[in-house]
KOLLOKOL-992248 format. One record per residue (C-alpha): x, y, z; residue number from 1. Coordinates in pm, 1 decimal. Layout:
! residues N
         x         y         z  fimar
         X         Y         Z    NUM
...
//
This chain:
! residues 91
         x         y         z  fimar
   -2767.4   -6490.5   10986.0      1
   -2455.3   -6483.0   10778.1      2
   -2113.4   -6475.9   10937.4      3
   -1828.7   -6377.7   10715.7      4
   -1466.8   -6380.5   10806.2      5
   -1190.4   -6634.7   10782.4      6
   -1259.4   -6903.4   10527.8      7
   -1253.3   -7272.1   10617.0      8
    -968.3   -7342.7   10378.1      9
    -750.5   -7081.5   10543.7     10
    -813.8   -7235.1   10887.0     11
    -730.4   -7584.7   10760.1     12
    -409.1   -7458.2   10599.5     13
    -305.2   -7282.7   10921.6     14
    -373.7   -7600.9   11118.4     15
    -163.5   -7808.6   10878.9     16
     122.8   -7556.4   10894.4     17
     118.0   -7550.7   11276.4     18
     100.5   -7928.3   11307.9     19
     398.5   -7972.7   11073.5     20
     609.9   -7724.8   11271.5     21
     517.3   -7887.9   11602.8     22
     617.9   -8229.5   11465.7     23
     957.8   -8090.2   11368.8     24
    1010.3   -7951.9   11720.1     25
     916.2   -8273.5   11900.3     26
    1129.8   -8503.6   11685.3     27
    1451.3   -8363.2   11834.5     28
    1343.0   -8397.9   12197.7     29
    1279.6   -8775.2   12203.7     30
    1580.4   -8854.5   12421.1     31
    1516.4   -9053.3   12737.8     32
    1693.9   -8956.0   13054.7     33
    1718.1   -9112.8   13396.1     34
    1815.0   -8968.7   13730.7     35
    1891.4   -9187.3   14031.3     36
    1859.0   -9032.5   14375.4     37
    2128.6   -9069.0   14637.8     38
    1900.2   -9305.5   14828.6     39
    1861.0   -9520.2   14517.5     40
    2236.4   -9527.9   14468.5     41
    2293.2   -9632.7   14826.9     42
    2027.8   -9905.1   14801.2     43
    2193.6  -10047.1   14491.0     44
    2513.0  -10108.1   14688.9     45
    2327.6  -10334.7   14933.0     46
    2312.4  -10621.3   14685.8     47
    2687.6  -10606.8   14632.3     48
    2770.5  -10695.0   14992.2     49
    2981.9  -10999.4   15068.3     50
    2716.2  -11164.7   15286.6     51
    2468.6  -11165.3   14999.8     52
    2483.9  -11517.2   14855.8     53
    2237.0  -11741.1   14675.6     54
    2264.3  -12113.1   14654.4     55
    2194.9  -12272.2   14314.6     56
    1921.6  -12484.4   14476.1     57
    1741.0  -12178.6   14609.9     58
    1762.0  -12003.1   14272.8     59
    1628.3  -12310.8   14090.7     60
    1342.0  -12345.9   14340.5     61
    1243.5  -11981.1   14291.0     62
    1260.4  -12015.7   13910.5     63
    1029.3  -12316.9   13924.8     64
     779.8  -12142.5   14154.1     65
     775.2  -11833.3   13933.4     66
     728.5  -12032.8   13612.7     67
     443.4  -12233.6   13769.4     68
     282.4  -11918.5   13909.1     69
     295.6  -12045.2   14267.5     70
     551.8  -11794.0   14400.5     71
     402.5  -11566.6   14666.3     72
     569.0  -11242.6   14768.7     73
     569.2  -11163.3   15140.6     74
     561.4  -10783.8   15118.3     75
     575.3  -10735.5   15495.9     76
     899.6  -10934.2   15515.6     77
    1050.6  -10740.8   15224.7     78
     957.9  -10405.2   15378.0     79
    1100.9  -10508.4   15714.7     80
    1427.8  -10618.4   15552.6     81
    1458.8  -10291.3   15360.5     82
    1397.9  -10084.3   15673.1     83
    1643.6  -10293.7   15878.1     84
    1914.3  -10253.1   15611.7     85
    1858.3   -9878.5   15594.9     86
    1882.4   -9851.8   15973.9     87
    2206.8  -10052.0   15972.9     88
    2362.8   -9836.3   15702.7     89
    2242.6   -9510.1   15855.2     90
    2113.2   -9385.8   15520.8     91
//
């Protein structure tokens, strides 16, 4: 059975032409964007409160634990603190 029609070279040339034009179109749209929700903006203000203070000793202790790999995150305590702060702020 012989199938005649579009030659292989023509298909390859069309593929090359299309890939070049698609590369030109994507090169202009490589800009990163970021959008922060209103909840995210309100959460970022929590760390700027006056009652938020760290002692140098506490910071040094945490740095040492992190560098040694012995720091353990208590996710339940973090979640509770986040929820309590949100309830206080009425967000």
